[in-house]
C-alpha positions in Angstrom: -254.2 2.1 29.2 -254.4 4.2 25.9 -256.3 2.5 23.9 -256.7 4.4 21.2 -254.7 4.0 17.7 -252.8 6.0 14.9 -255.7 6.0 12.0 -254.5 4.4 9.0 -255.1 7.9 7.2 -252.7 9.3 9.2 -250.6 6.7 8.8 -250.8 7.0 4.7 -250.4 10.9 5.2 -246.9 10.2 7.2 -246.0 8.0 3.8 -246.4 10.0 1.2 -244.6 13.2 2.6 -241.4 10.6 3.5 -241.9 9.7 -0.4 -242.3 13.3 -1.2 -238.7 13.4 -2.0 -239.0 11.2 -5.4 -236.7 8.5 -4.3 -237.7 5.0 -4.4 -238.8 3.2 -0.8 -238.2 0.0 0.9 -240.6 -1.2 3.2 -238.5 -1.7 6.0 -237.1 2.1 5.3 -240.2 3.5 5.5 -241.3 1.5 8.6 -237.5 2.6 10.4 -238.6 6.4 9.5 -242.1 6.4 10.7 -241.6 4.7 14.1 -239.8 7.6 15.4 -242.8 10.4 13.0 -245.8 9.2 14.4 -247.4 9.4 17.7 -247.6 5.6 18.6 -249.7 4.4 21.0 -249.6 1.7 23.5 -252.1 0.3 21.4 -250.3 0.8 18.3 -247.3 -1.0 19.5 -249.5 -4.2 20.3 -248.8 -7.5 18.0 -251.7 -7.7 16.0 -252.6 -10.9 14.0 -249.3 -11.3 12.2 -247.4 -12.1 15.3 -244.0 -10.2 14.3 -245.5 -7.1 13.7 -247.3 -4.5 15.7 -250.5 -3.3 14.7 -249.1 -0.1 13.1 -247.0 -2.2 10.7 -249.7 -3.8 9.6 -251.6 -0.5 8.7 -248.8 0.5 6.8 -248.4 -2.9 5.0 -252.1 -2.3 4.2 -251.5 1.1 3.1 -249.0 -0.2 1.1 -251.2 -3.0 -0.7 -252.0 -3.0 -3.9 -255.0 -5.5 -3.1 -257.1 -3.3 -0.9 -259.4 -0.5 -1.9 -258.6 2.5 0.1 -254.8 2.0 0.0 -252.4 4.4 -1.5 -251.7 2.6 -4.6 -255.6 2.1 -5.2 -255.9 6.0 -4.7 -253.4 5.9 -7.6 -250.7 8.0 -5.3 -248.0 5.2 -4.9 -246.6 2.9 -7.8 -244.7 -0.2 -7.7 -240.8 0.2 -8.8 -240.5 -3.7 -7.6 -241.5 -6.4 -5.0 -241.5 -4.3 -2.0 -240.6 -0.9 -3.1 -243.0 1.7 -3.7 -242.6 5.8 -5.1 -245.0 8.6 -5.1 -247.0 9.9 -8.4 -247.7 12.9 -9.5 -251.2 11.9 -7.7 -249.1 11.6 -4.5 -247.5 14.6 -5.0 -250.7 16.9 -5.5 -251.7 15.2 -2.5 -249.0 16.5 -0.2 -249.5 20.1 -1.7 -246.4 19.4 -3.3 -246.9 18.9 -6.6 -248.2 20.6 -9.5 
């Protein structure tokens, strides 16, 4: 069984790449797109502590959490546009190589 997991930094990069169009994204939209883009392993798809979510989904939530010190919010790369709505910032765009 494959016990490797997609790294959180790779999930964060994929989120920023999706958001690089400047649109406002809902959590569910991001997860739906990421599910087909990320190289998810069997370990990623296992259910974690939150019984309704796979481990990879929990890492997406962590990346978009305002209370985590290593999240995209903490890095200034994403901003809130309302509860569950996110948009890339200029810092995030520069991180993807698309910002000026």
